[in-house]
C-alpha positions as CSV (number, residue, x, y, z in Angstrom):
1,M,7.5,22.8,-20.2
2,S,8.7,24.1,-16.9
3,T,10.0,21.9,-14.0
4,R,7.9,22.3,-11.0
5,L,8.2,19.6,-8.6
6,V,10.4,16.5,-7.4
7,A,8.3,13.8,-5.8
8,L,9.3,10.8,-4.0
9,D,7.6,7.6,-3.2
10,W,10.1,6.6,-0.3
11,G,9.1,3.3,1.2
12,T,11.3,0.3,3.5
13,S,12.8,-1.4,0.6
14,S,12.5,1.0,-2.4
15,L,12.6,4.8,-3.8
16,R,10.8,6.0,-6.5
17,A,11.2,9.6,-7.8
18,W,9.8,11.7,-10.5
19,L,10.4,15.2,-11.9
20,L,7.3,16.9,-12.5
21,G,6.3,19.6,-15.0
22,D,3.3,21.8,-15.8
23,G,0.1,20.2,-14.2
24,G,2.2,17.2,-12.6
25,A,3.2,15.9,-16.0
26,V,6.2,13.4,-16.0
27,L,9.4,15.0,-17.1
28,A,11.7,12.1,-15.9
29,E,11.7,9.2,-13.6
30,K,13.8,6.9,-11.6
31,S,14.0,4.1,-9.2
32,A,16.5,2.7,-7.1
33,P,16.5,-0.1,-4.0
34,L,17.2,2.6,-1.4
35,G,14.4,1.9,0.7
36,I,15.2,3.3,4.5
37,L,16.0,0.3,5.6
38,K,19.1,0.1,3.0
39,V,20.5,3.6,3.1
40,P,24.3,3.3,4.1
41,D,24.6,4.7,7.9
42,G,20.8,6.2,7.6
43,D,22.4,8.8,5.4
44,F,19.3,10.0,3.9
45,A,20.5,13.6,3.0
46,A,23.1,11.9,0.6
47,A,20.7,9.4,-0.6
48,F,18.3,12.3,-1.7
49,R,21.3,14.0,-3.2
50,D,22.4,11.2,-5.1
51,S,19.0,10.2,-6.4
52,C,17.8,13.8,-7.4
53,G,20.7,15.8,-7.4
54,E,20.4,17.0,-11.1
55,W,17.0,17.5,-10.6
56,L,17.4,19.7,-7.4
57,A,19.9,21.8,-9.2
58,R,16.9,23.4,-11.3
59,D,16.0,24.8,-8.1
60,V,12.4,23.2,-7.7
61,P,10.7,22.1,-4.4
62,A,10.4,18.4,-3.3
63,I,8.0,16.4,-1.7
64,A,7.9,12.8,-0.2
65,S,5.7,10.4,1.3
66,G,6.1,6.9,2.8
67,M,8.3,5.3,5.7
68,I,11.1,8.0,5.2
69,G,8.5,10.1,7.7
70,S,8.6,7.5,10.2
71,R,10.7,7.4,13.3
72,Q,13.2,5.0,11.6
73,G,13.4,7.6,8.7
74,W,14.7,10.8,8.1
75,V,12.8,13.4,10.0
76,E,9.3,11.9,11.7
77,A,6.2,13.4,10.4
78,P,3.8,13.0,13.0
79,Y,0.5,11.2,12.2
80,V,-2.8,13.2,11.7
81,T,-5.9,11.5,12.9
82,C,-8.9,10.4,10.9
83,P,-11.2,11.9,9.4
84,A,-8.1,13.3,7.5
85,G,-8.5,15.1,4.2
86,F,-6.1,17.3,2.0
87,D,-5.9,20.1,4.4
88,A,-4.8,17.9,7.3
89,L,-2.0,16.6,5.2
90,A,-0.8,19.6,3.9
91,Q,-0.9,21.5,7.3
92,G,1.0,18.4,8.5
93,L,3.9,18.5,6.2
94,A,7.5,17.9,8.0
95,R,10.7,19.5,6.5
96,T,14.1,18.3,6.4
97,D,17.1,20.6,6.5
98,S,17.6,19.9,3.1
99,G,14.0,21.3,2.1
100,L,12.0,18.1,1.4
101,A,8.6,18.2,2.4
102,I,7.6,15.1,4.1
103,V,3.6,13.9,4.1
104,P,2.6,12.6,7.2
105,G,1.0,9.4,7.8
106,V,-2.7,8.9,9.1
107,S,-4.0,7.1,12.1
108,C,-7.5,5.9,13.4
109,D,-8.7,3.9,16.4
110,D,-10.7,0.5,16.0
111,A,-13.9,-0.2,17.6
112,S,-11.8,-1.8,20.7
113,G,-9.8,1.4,20.8
114,V,-6.7,-0.2,19.3
115,P,-4.9,2.4,17.2
116,D,-4.1,1.5,13.3
117,V,-1.6,3.7,11.3
118,M,-0.5,4.0,7.7
119,R,2.0,5.8,5.7
120,G,2.2,6.2,2.2
121,E,-1.1,4.6,1.2
122,E,-2.9,8.1,2.3
123,T,-1.0,9.7,-0.8
124,Q,-2.1,6.8,-2.9
125,V,-5.7,7.2,-2.0
126,F,-5.8,10.7,-2.8
127,G,-4.3,10.2,-6.0
128,A,-6.7,7.4,-6.9
129,H,-9.6,9.5,-5.7
130,D,-12.2,10.9,-7.8
131,G,-14.1,12.9,-5.7
132,S,-16.7,10.2,-4.9
133,E,-17.3,8.4,-1.4
134,G,-16.2,4.7,-1.4
135,V,-13.5,2.1,-0.2
136,Y,-10.2,1.7,-1.4
137,V,-8.3,-1.6,-0.8
138,L,-4.1,-1.5,-1.2
139,P,-3.2,-5.0,-1.6
140,G,0.3,-5.5,-0.1
141,T,2.6,-6.8,2.7
142,H,0.2,-5.0,5.0
143,S,-3.2,-4.3,3.2
144,K,-5.1,-1.5,4.0
145,W,-8.8,-1.0,3.5
146,V,-10.0,2.7,3.4
147,T,-13.1,4.3,3.6
148,V,-13.4,8.1,2.0
149,V,-16.3,10.3,2.9
150,D,-16.7,13.7,1.9
151,G,-13.4,13.9,0.4
152,R,-11.4,12.6,3.6
153,I,-10.2,9.4,5.0
154,A,-12.8,8.5,7.6
155,S,-11.4,5.3,8.8
156,F,-9.3,2.4,7.7
157,A,-8.2,-1.2,8.9
158,T,-4.9,-2.8,8.3
159,Y,-4.5,-6.6,7.6
160,M,-1.0,-8.4,7.8
161,T,-1.9,-10.5,4.8
162,G,1.4,-10.4,2.8
163,E,3.7,-10.5,5.5
164,L,1.6,-13.6,7.3
165,F,1.9,-15.3,3.8
166,A,5.9,-14.9,3.7
167,V,6.2,-15.8,7.2
168,L,4.2,-19.3,6.8
169,R,6.0,-20.0,3.8
170,G,9.5,-19.2,4.7
171,H,9.3,-20.1,8.5
172,S,6.9,-22.6,9.2
173,I,6.0,-26.3,8.6
174,L,3.5,-25.1,6.0
175,G,6.4,-24.3,3.9
176,R,7.9,-27.9,4.0
177,T,5.6,-28.9,1.6
178,M,5.6,-26.0,-1.0
179,A,7.8,-25.8,-4.0
180,A,10.3,-23.1,-4.4
181,D,9.4,-20.5,-7.0
182,A,6.3,-22.0,-8.0
183,P,4.4,-20.0,-10.7
184,H,0.6,-18.9,-9.7
185,A,-1.6,-21.9,-9.8
186,P,-5.5,-20.3,-10.4
187,E,-7.3,-23.5,-9.5
188,A,-5.3,-23.7,-6.3
189,F,-5.9,-20.4,-5.6
190,R,-9.4,-20.4,-6.3
191,R,-9.9,-23.3,-3.9
192,G,-8.0,-21.4,-1.2
193,W,-9.8,-18.2,-1.4
194,T,-13.4,-20.4,-1.5
195,A,-12.2,-21.8,1.7
196,G,-11.2,-18.1,3.2
197,L,-14.4,-16.7,2.5
198,A,-16.4,-19.4,4.3
199,G,-18.4,-18.2,6.9
200,V,-17.0,-19.5,10.2
201,D,-13.9,-17.7,12.1
202,A,-11.5,-20.5,11.9
203,L,-8.2,-19.2,10.0
204,L,-5.9,-21.1,12.6
205,H,-7.6,-24.3,11.8
206,K,-8.0,-23.9,8.3
207,L,-4.2,-23.0,7.8
208,F,-3.5,-26.3,8.9
209,G,-5.3,-27.5,6.0
210,A,-2.4,-26.4,3.7
211,R,-0.3,-29.1,5.3
212,T,-2.8,-32.2,5.5
213,L,-4.0,-31.7,1.9
214,A,-0.7,-31.9,0.9
215,L,0.0,-35.1,3.1
216,F,-2.8,-36.7,1.3
217,D,-1.7,-35.8,-2.1
218,A,-4.7,-33.6,-2.5
219,L,-2.5,-30.6,-3.0
220,A,0.7,-30.4,-5.3
221,P,4.0,-28.6,-3.9
222,E,3.7,-26.3,-6.7
223,E,0.1,-25.6,-5.9
224,A,0.3,-25.2,-2.2
225,P,1.6,-21.5,-2.3
226,S,-1.4,-20.3,-4.5
227,Y,-4.0,-22.1,-2.0
228,L,-2.2,-20.5,1.1
229,S,-2.4,-17.1,-0.7
230,G,-5.8,-17.5,-1.7
231,L,-6.7,-18.6,1.9
232,L,-5.2,-15.5,3.5
233,I,-6.7,-13.3,0.9
234,G,-9.9,-15.0,1.4
235,D,-10.0,-14.4,5.1
236,E,-8.9,-10.8,4.7
237,V,-11.7,-10.1,2.1
238,R,-14.4,-11.9,4.3
239,A,-13.3,-10.0,7.6
240,A,-12.7,-6.4,5.6
241,A,-16.2,-6.8,3.8
242,R,-18.1,-7.7,7.1
243,G,-16.6,-4.5,8.8
244,I,-17.5,-2.0,5.8
245,G,-20.4,-3.4,4.0
246,A,-19.1,-2.4,1.1
247,A,-21.0,-3.4,-2.5
248,S,-17.9,-1.7,-4.6
249,V,-14.3,-1.1,-3.8
250,T,-11.2,0.7,-5.7
251,L,-8.2,-1.4,-5.8
252,V,-4.8,0.5,-5.8
253,G,-1.4,-0.9,-6.2
254,D,0.4,-3.7,-8.2
255,A,-1.6,-4.9,-11.1
256,N,-1.2,-8.8,-10.7
257,L,-2.0,-8.5,-6.9
258,C,-5.0,-6.4,-7.5
259,E,-6.2,-8.8,-10.1
260,R,-6.1,-11.7,-7.6
261,Y,-8.0,-9.3,-4.9
262,R,-10.7,-8.7,-7.7
263,E,-11.1,-12.3,-8.2
264,V,-11.7,-12.7,-4.3
265,I,-13.7,-9.6,-4.2
266,A,-16.1,-10.9,-6.9
267,G,-16.4,-14.3,-5.1
268,A,-17.5,-12.3,-2.0
269,G,-20.3,-11.1,-4.1
270,A,-19.0,-7.1,-4.5
271,T,-17.4,-5.5,-7.4
272,S,-14.4,-3.6,-7.8
273,H,-12.2,-1.7,-10.2
274,T,-8.5,-0.8,-10.5
275,A,-7.1,2.7,-10.0
276,R,-4.7,4.3,-12.2
277,T,-1.2,3.0,-11.6
278,D,0.2,6.3,-11.0
279,A,-1.7,7.0,-7.9
280,A,1.3,7.6,-5.6
281,R,2.7,10.3,-7.9
282,L,-0.7,12.1,-8.5
283,G,-1.1,12.2,-4.9
284,L,2.1,13.7,-4.2
285,W,1.3,16.4,-6.8
286,R,-2.0,17.1,-5.2
287,I,-0.9,17.5,-1.5
288,A,2.0,19.7,-2.8
289,V,-0.7,22.0,-4.8
290,K,-3.0,21.8,-1.5
291,A,0.3,23.0,0.2
292,G,1.0,25.7,-1.8
293,I,4.4,24.2,-2.5
294,V,3.2,24.4,-6.4
295,S,0.8,26.6,-8.1
296,V,-1.6,25.4,-10.7
297,G,-1.8,28.7,-12.4
């Protein structure tokens, strides 16, 4: 099989790379803790050569998505605005002096006119997209709820759920009652998301309950992190589902995290399924084909 493309998912904390052959088949893959904030002296060209030099020696094109295209990355790939499809992403590719094509991010405005952005998730969405309309949920530090219509990203909303969990657990009084490295506690998680899904908008009040339940011995230290996680995810799902009115969603991302979202989404009365785990790689291949970087013939 001939080599066709080097594809990189290059984010804030890590770099994943694949050498792809005919039809996007994986010939080799590697990963490294070389996210854009961890590259020595911001020398992205050197990091690119060190990670993929042996592949690049085969004279194949390369494409990347993620924060490598941000202002803090190698070359800024300006955002394309919603609705954004394959054509817009392909036409918006930025290129480095080393010949690396970088997928642009996507932006949209919410109902109040406040802008929202994403980088990397758009590639995962197009890798997971099966041609039908729908809502794609990408859990994580900054969870994304993405609506796809007519093969284009029509709108999306970001929820800082994962980051808020980390801040509250590590830098607030709530963390004082939590055991370190506690395993997932399913019942406490369910208790949390049940509270998070409850109808009233009172998250700031509900958060304090993670402390008071512990004070009155109604929540064990090893249960508290799962309760807090459930509470935050429950509130996210309640707010996001209300905004999009989705009966079914596609989950894209880490299997364990997707399973927790699946549980909460089911609790909210909706259904979900999990996309294939190689959505980022497949999205990079599809965008490269659309941009003419590789041909399918």
